[in-house]
C-alpha positions in Angstrom: -3.3 -13.6 -14.2 -2.1 -12.2 -17.5 1.5 -10.9 -17.6 0.9 -8.4 -20.4 1.3 -5.3 -18.2 3.9 -2.9 -19.5 7.2 -3.3 -17.8 8.7 -0.2 -16.1 11.6 1.8 -17.6 14.9 -0.1 -17.2 13.2 -3.3 -16.1 15.6 -6.3 -16.5 18.7 -4.2 -16.5 21.3 -3.2 -13.9 19.4 0.1 -13.5 16.2 -1.8 -13.0 17.8 -4.0 -10.3 18.9 -0.9 -8.4 15.5 0.8 -8.9 13.8 -2.3 -7.5 16.0 -2.3 -4.4 15.3 1.4 -3.8 11.5 0.8 -4.4 11.4 -2.0 -1.9 13.4 -0.2 0.8 12.1 3.3 0.1 15.2 5.3 1.0 18.7 3.8 1.3 21.9 5.3 2.6 25.2 4.4 0.9 26.5 2.8 4.1 23.6 0.3 3.9 23.8 -0.5 0.2 26.2 -3.5 0.5 24.2 -5.4 3.1 20.9 -4.8 1.1 22.5 -6.1 -2.1 23.5 -9.2 -0.2 20.0 -9.7 1.3 18.4 -9.4 -2.1 21.1 -11.8 -3.7 21.6 -9.2 -6.4 24.3 -10.1 -9.0 25.9 -6.7 -8.7 29.1 -5.5 -7.0 29.0 -2.4 -4.8 31.1 -0.5 -7.2 28.7 -1.4 -10.1 25.8 -0.2 -8.0 27.5 3.1 -7.3 28.1 3.7 -11.0 24.5 2.8 -11.8 23.3 5.2 -9.1 25.3 8.0 -10.6 23.8 7.2 -14.0 20.2 7.1 -12.5 20.8 10.5 -10.9 22.0 12.0 -14.2 18.9 10.4 -15.9 16.7 12.2 -13.3 15.3 8.9 -12.0 16.9 8.9 -8.5 17.8 11.7 -6.1 19.6 12.2 -2.7 17.4 13.6 0.0 18.5 15.8 2.9 19.5 12.7 4.9 21.8 11.5 2.1 19.4 8.7 1.3 18.9 7.6 -2.3 15.2 7.7 -3.4 13.4 7.0 -6.6 11.4 9.8 -8.2 7.7 9.6 -7.5 6.4 8.6 -11.0 9.0 5.9 -11.5 8.6 4.7 -7.9 4.9 4.1 -8.6 5.7 2.2 -11.8 8.1 -0.2 -10.0 5.9 -0.5 -6.9 2.8 -1.3 -8.9 4.7 -3.7 -11.2 6.4 -5.5 -8.3 3.0 -5.9 -6.6 1.5 -7.2 -9.9 4.3 -9.7 -10.3 4.2 -10.9 -6.7 0.4 -11.2 -6.8 0.2 -13.4 -9.9 -0.6 -16.6 -8.1 -2.3 -15.1 -5.1 -5.9 -16.0 -4.4 -8.5 -13.4 -5.2 -12.1 -12.6 -4.0 -13.9 -13.8 -7.1 -17.3 -14.6 -5.7 -20.2 -12.2 -6.3 -20.9 -12.0 -2.6 -18.3 -12.1 0.1 -19.4 -12.9 3.6 -17.4 -13.4 6.8 -16.7 -17.1 6.1 -15.5 -16.4 2.5 -13.2 -13.7 3.9 -11.9 -16.3 6.3 -11.2 -18.8 3.5 -9.5 -16.2 1.3 -7.4 -14.8 4.1 -6.3 -18.3 5.1 -5.3 -19.0 1.5 -3.3 -15.8 1.3 -1.4 -16.8 4.5 -0.7 -20.3 3.0 0.5 -18.8 -0.2 3.0 -16.6 1.5 4.0 -19.5 4.0 3.5 -17.3 7.0 3.4 -18.5 10.6 0.0 -17.0 11.3 -3.0 -18.6 13.0 -6.7 -17.6 12.4 -7.9 -19.6 15.3 -9.1 -16.4 17.1 -10.1 -14.7 13.8 -7.4 -12.1 14.3 -3.8 -11.9 13.4 -0.9 -9.4 13.7 1.4 -8.4 10.9 4.2 -5.9 10.7 6.7 -4.7 8.1 6.6 -5.7 4.4 3.9 -8.3 4.7 1.5 -5.8 6.2 2.0 -3.6 3.1 1.4 -6.6 0.8 -1.7 -7.7 2.6 -3.2 -4.2 2.6 -2.7 -3.9 -1.2 -4.1 -7.4 -1.6 -7.4 -6.7 0.2 -7.8 -3.3 -1.4 -7.4 -4.8 -4.8 -9.8 -7.7 -4.1 -12.6 -5.9 -2.3 -16.0 -6.9 -3.8 -18.4 -4.2 -2.7 -17.1 -1.6 -0.2 -13.9 -0.1 1.0 -13.8 2.3 4.0 -10.4 3.9 4.8 -9.9 6.0 7.9 -6.5 7.7 7.6 -5.3 11.2 8.4 -2.6 11.4 5.7 -2.8 10.2 2.1 -0.9 10.8 -1.1 -1.1 9.3 -4.6 1.1 6.3 -3.9 -0.1 2.7 -4.6 -2.8 2.4 -1.9 -4.6 5.5 -3.2 -4.2 4.3 -6.8 -6.0 1.0 -5.7 -8.8 3.1 -4.2 -9.2 4.9 -7.5 -9.2 1.6 -9.4 -11.8 0.1 -7.0 -14.1 3.1 -7.7 -13.6 2.8 -11.4 -14.8 -0.8 -11.0 -18.0 0.3 -9.5 -17.2 -0.4 -5.8 -18.2 2.0 -3.0 -15.1 3.8 -1.7 -15.2 6.1 1.3 -12.2 8.0 2.8 -12.3 9.6 6.2 -9.3 11.9 6.6 -8.1 15.2 8.0 -9.0 18.5 6.3 -6.2 19.4 3.9 -3.7 21.9 5.4 -1.4 22.3 2.4 -1.8 22.8 -1.4 -0.3 19.4 -2.0 -2.8 17.7 0.2 -5.6 19.7 -1.4 -4.5 18.5 -4.8 -4.4 14.9 -3.7 -8.0 15.2 -2.2 -9.2 16.8 -5.4 -7.8 14.0 -7.5 -9.5 11.4 -5.3 -12.8 13.4 -5.3 -12.6 13.7 -9.1 -12.4 9.9 -9.2 -15.8 10.0 -7.3 -14.4 8.7 -4.1 -16.4 9.9 -1.2 -14.2 12.0 1.1 -15.3 12.9 4.7 -13.3 15.2 7.0 -12.7 14.9 10.8 -10.5 17.6 12.3 -9.0 15.5 15.1 -8.5 12.3 13.2 -5.5 10.2 14.2 -6.7 6.6 13.8 -5.8 4.4 10.8 -8.4 1.8 9.9 -9.3 -0.1 6.7 -12.5 -2.0 6.3 -13.4 -4.3 3.4 -16.9 -5.5 2.6 -18.1 -5.0 6.2 -16.3 -8.3 6.9 -12.6 -7.5 7.5 -10.9 -4.7 9.3 -7.3 -3.6 9.9 -6.2 -1.3 12.8 -2.8 -0.1 11.7 -0.1 2.5 12.2 0.3 2.9 8.5 -0.6 6.2 6.8 -1.5 6.0 3.1 1.7 7.7 2.0 4.7 6.6 0.0 7.1 6.7 2.9 4.9 4.3 4.9 4.1 1.9 2.1 7.6 1.8 0.8 9.0 0.3 4.0 11.0 3.4 5.1 9.1 3.4 8.4 8.3 0.1 10.2 4.5 -0.2 10.3 2.3 -2.8 12.0 -1.4 -3.7 12.3 -4.0 -6.1 13.6 -6.3 -7.8 11.1 -9.6 -9.1 12.3 -12.3 -11.0 10.5 -14.4 -11.5 13.7 -18.0 -10.4 12.8 -18.7 -8.7 16.2 -15.4 -6.8 16.3 -15.8 -5.6 12.7 -19.3 -4.4 13.4 -18.0 -2.4 16.5 -15.3 -0.9 14.4 -17.8 0.3 11.8 -20.0 1.6 14.6 -17.1 3.6 15.9 -16.4 5.1 12.4 -20.1 6.0 12.0 -20.1 7.7 15.4 -17.4 10.1 14.3 -19.9 12.2 12.4 -17.4 13.5 9.9 -18.2 16.4 7.6 -18.5 16.2 3.8 -15.4 17.3 2.1 -15.0 20.9 1.2 -12.5 21.1 -1.7 
């Protein structure tokens, strides 16, 4: 994969290191900062991080929320999240074949597991994943869908997963979102952006399930909403991935049986 993508603001500097930390963990309290610096093996002292945080707040890049947690402003968060994913994915396998069937999904999923050196077995054609690697895998399969993406999710914003849906549609893939009717102006604006990208949006009033289906061959039943807080690791999310043909067909059947209404924007 080419590495010509534009680097985010401050990338490669102390400010960039701190922004990377905040992007990975989503929201960080000052009391947790020292242990996270150690976990990430950052070459920064706690005092240096504090000075850098103050500078980033003055720059308008970082803010303190009502829980006294440091967070990155939305636009810059997306820059770092997308670029981190891009960098992490450079050597990952991709679905390059014109037609992806269940056996091809099996091979590609297995190669992804091997790449990340995960202790996961596909013996039963299902596996469980929680935390950061669930987020990575979901972005991986959204990015590498060949024909169709169906997402069932009650809540969605314009964080990385939604951007990947827009990119997929721009590439000529079929993208369907089943979600709750918008109840706020912000949600309405998000739905309008997705609809303007020609993503098919369907509404179901009582929707609570979170499901992702790729190419009618792989499905994820997950706790993860398509919102920044969930994809940034602030909340611990988990999911079951299946590539079993019968299970995937039953999941699609269940989605079809919802009879959702066409979006009214």
